[in-house]
N, C-alpha and C positions, 0 to 999 in steps of 0.2 A: 598163086591164088586158088587155082581150081582145086588144090589140096584142102584148103578150108571149106570150099563149098561141098566137095564130096564127103568131108569128114562131118558134115551136119546130118549125114544120113543115119536114121534110127535113134536120133539123140533127143533128149527131152530138156527143154529150157524152161526156166521160170522168168517171165517177163514182168515187171512191175513198174507202174507209173505212180509217183506221189506228187500231189498238187498241194501246195501251201499256199493259201490266199490271205494276204494282210487286208482284213476287212478296214481296219483304222489303225492307228498307231497303237493301240492297247490290245487288239484282238485279231486273231488270226485262226483260219480253219484248215485242218488237214484231211486229205482224204487219199486212199490209195486203192489201186486197181490192178489186181494181180492175176496172171494167167500161166497155166502149165501149157506149153506148147510142143507137141512132137512134130519133128521134121522128117520127111522121107525123100530121098534122092533117087530118080529113076534113070540117070544117065543123061546123056547129050541128044539132043536133037538139032542136027546141022551144028551150029556153033553156040547153041543156048543150052543151059543145064535145066532139066525138068525136076520140078519140086511138087510135094504135096505138103500143106501146113495143116494140122490140127490142133484145135484148142481143146484139150481134154477137161479143163477145170478153169472156173473163173472165181475170184474172190474179190468182193467189193467192201471196202470198209464203209460205214455210215450209210446203210440202206434204208434209213428211216423215211425219207422223203419219196413221194410219189414219182418225182421226176428221176431220182436214182434207180427206182425199180424199172421204170420205162426205159432208161438208158442200158440197162442190165439185159433186158429182152432184146433190144436192138442188137447188142454186142453179139449174140448168139448167130445173128446173120453171118458174121465173118468167122466162124469156128471151123470151116473147112474151105481151104483155098488151094487151087491147082495153079500153079503158075511157072512161067519159064524166066531164067535169070541170066544176063549175059555174064562174061568172063569177068566184068568189073564187080558184079554182085548187084547189078540194078535190076529190079523186076521189068521184064519187056512185054510180058503177056499174061493175060489170065485166061486159062483155058475152061474153066467151069462157070463163064460169066452166065450162061443161060440158066443154069442150077440157081445161081445167086438171085437172078431177077424173079425167077418163078418162086423162089423160097421167100423173097422178100414181100411179093404180092400176099403170101398167106400169113407172114408175120404182121404186116401193115394191116390186113383186113381184121385179123384178131385183136389188135391193139387199139384200132379205131373205135372198137365196141366199148372199151373202157376207158380210154383217153382222149379228152377233148381240149379244144382251144387253140389259140394262135401260135403258142410255142409249139405245140405237138405238131400242127399242120406244118409249120416251118420246118421241123425236123424230117417229117414225111418227105416233103418236096427236096430237101437236101440230099436224102438218100436215094430217092428216085434219080435224081440228076446224075448223081455220083455213078449209079449203075448204067445209066445211059452213055457215060462217056468213059470209055476203057482207060484213056490216059489220065484222067482224073482219078479213076479208081486205083491205076499204079502208083500215083504219087501219094494217095492216101495210105495205101497199104505198104508202101516204102517209108512212111513217116515214122518218127521214133515212138509215137503213141501206138502204132500198130505193130509192124514187123522190121522197122528200120534198123534196130540194133543186130538183126540177123542179115538183112539184105540192104545195102545202103550206097554201094558204089565206091566205098573207100578202102576196101579189102584188095584190090587187085595185085599190087606189087609191094612187097616188104623191103624191098632194096633202097627205096628213095621216098622222099616226101611226096604226098599227093594232095591235090585240091579238087574241090568240087563247089559248085555254085548251090548254096541252099535255097530252098524255095522261100526262105524268110527274108532273102535279100543280101546276105552276107556271104562270105568265102570260107568253107570249112576246111581246115588243113589236118592232115595226118602225118605224123613224123613217128617213124619206128626206132625202137630201140632194142637191140637184140642182146640176150645175155644167155649164152649155151643154147638149150633147147626152148627157152622162153622168149617170147616176142611181146613187148608192150607197145601199144599203139596210142600215142598221145594225140588228142583231138583238140584242136584250138579254133579260133575265129579271127578272121580279118574284116576289116570295114564294117564293125559293128555300129560305128557312130552314125551311119546312114540308114540305120534301121530302128525299129522299136524294142530291139532286145538289148538288154544291158549288160549280159554276162553270158557266155556260151563255152563249155569246154566238157572233156571227158576223157576216158581211158578204156582200152580194151585189152585183155590178156589172153594170149594163146601159146599152148605148148604143143610142140610137134605138129604144128597144122591144125589143132583142135581148139576151137573157141572155147574159153573156161569162163569169162566173166567180163563184164563191161558196164559203164554207166555214161549217160550224157545228162549234164546239169544246164537248165536254161533259166535265166531269170529276165523278167520283163515286168514293168509296171508295178502292180501289187502281187504278182504271181511269182512262184519259184517252183520250177518242175524238175523233178529227178526221175529219168527213165533208167531202169536197170535189168541187166541181163545176168543169168547164172545157170550154168550147166549142171543139172541135177541127175542125169541119167542117160 
């Protein structure tokens, strides 16, 4: 596993989330949110791996709405993350938390001049709460919407199946399949019937311990989400 983590160093990935919402039986909307992410690995501190994540480019589809522009500006808050990751690939500490809190005060101050209303206030308080609770922030940054395609705790050992409890209430399973220097990790789910998720699955491909591409697909209610990762440089 440490091979995969160390091989993230000085690599650039394209992370994209596509959200398809079925508004009614005849009409659906599609939005995409893509980021170019640079990853730097600074070695081990005790048993943990030290990383810096830089988002160098954002690309939102459908930026017509005021809310979309608002969310884009909020996204910039998380474009520089210094974190530590355990051997399993879980984020275990955020080292630039003070920087993020200070930055948020500035962003929030600027946004509150031009954006008003209950929904806006709700977003402000959600982010403030997130930054006050490091555990919550680590869960958020480790979600598939953020950086969970890179750091998610499923990549520890490719010799056998692995399981982990999803925050959504079901069990994620990783099944490795090796062909020469290519490793395919199939992601599936157990116990979906006890949750509001209708379907969950995905695939990661690595070669010689280098993560090349992957995706996770989630279906629930009227939403279809696809999170994808591509190594681009």
